[in-house]
N, C-alpha and C positions, 0 to 999 in steps of 0.2 A: 504494500500500500504506500502511496505517496503521502506527502505531508497534508495534502488537501483531501485525503480520503478516497482519491481516485486510484484504481489499480495501476501500478507502475507497469508500463509495457517494456518491450525490449529497448535497449539504448539506441538513440538516433545516430545514424552515421554522421560523422563530422561534428558531433556534439562536443562541447568543451567539457573535459573531465577535470574538475578542480581538485587539487590535492593540497592540503594545508601545508605540507612540507615544501612544495615547489611554487606556491602561489606568488611569492615575492619575486622569484626568478622569472616566472612566466609573465608577470606584470611588467617587469623591467624589460623583457624581450619585446613585448608589445609596444611600450613607449619608445624603446630604442629603434624599433622598426619604423615607426612614424618619423622619428628624428632623422634616421638614415635616408628615408625617402625624400624628405625635405632637403637634406644636405645635398643629395645627388641632383635634385632639381635646381637648387641654387648654383651648384657647380656648372651644370649645363648652360644655365642662363648667363653666368659669368663668362664662360668660354665663348658664347655667341657674341657677347658684348666686346670681348677682347678681339675676336676675329673680325668684327665689323670695323674696328679701329676707332671707336667712339670714346675710348678711355685714354687718359693721359698715362704716362709711364709709371708715375707714382701710384696711381689708382690700380694699375695692373699688379704692381708689386704688393700693395696692401691686400688686394683680393687673393692673390696667390698665397700670401702668408696666412691670411684668415682661413682659407680652405685647408691648408696644411694643418693648422691648429685644430680645426674641427675634426679632421680625419684622425688626428692623434687622440683627441678626446674620446671619439667613438671607440677607438681600439682600447683605451684605458677603461672606459665604462663596461665594454664587453668583457674584458678580462676580470673586472671587479665582480661581475655577476656570473662568471663561468660560461660565457657565451663566445661564439665566434661571429664575426660579421656575417658569414654565410648562414648562420642560424637565423638571421633576421629576415631572410628572403622567404616570404610566404608563397606557397603553391596555391594558385587561384584556379586550379583545375584546367578546364579547356582554354582559359584565358592566358595560361602560362604563369610565369612567376611575377611577383610584385616588382622586384628590383631587377634591373638588367644583369645578366650574368657576364662578368668581365672575362 
C-alpha cells in the first residue's frame, strides 16, 4: 500500500529512486549539470563573439581567463562530490545527450 492508501503498482520506468545516502550527491549532480550546460552555452557565445571580431583584445583575454576559471571550478566541484564531468551528461533518450560529447 502506498502512503495514500492506494495499492502500490510496479515501479515506473525512469522513475527517480531517492536514496537518503546519495540524495546530496544526486542533488549536486543535478545542479552541476545545469551549471555545466550554462557554462558551455556561455563559452559558445563567447567564441562566436571572438570570431566575429567585435571584442577588443583585453575583452578576449578577460573572457578566456573567466572561462578557464569556470572550467577549473567545475572540475573542483565535481571532485568534491565524487563526480566526473561526464557524469553530468544526461541521456535524453531519442533526443541524444544533454551536453555535446567532446
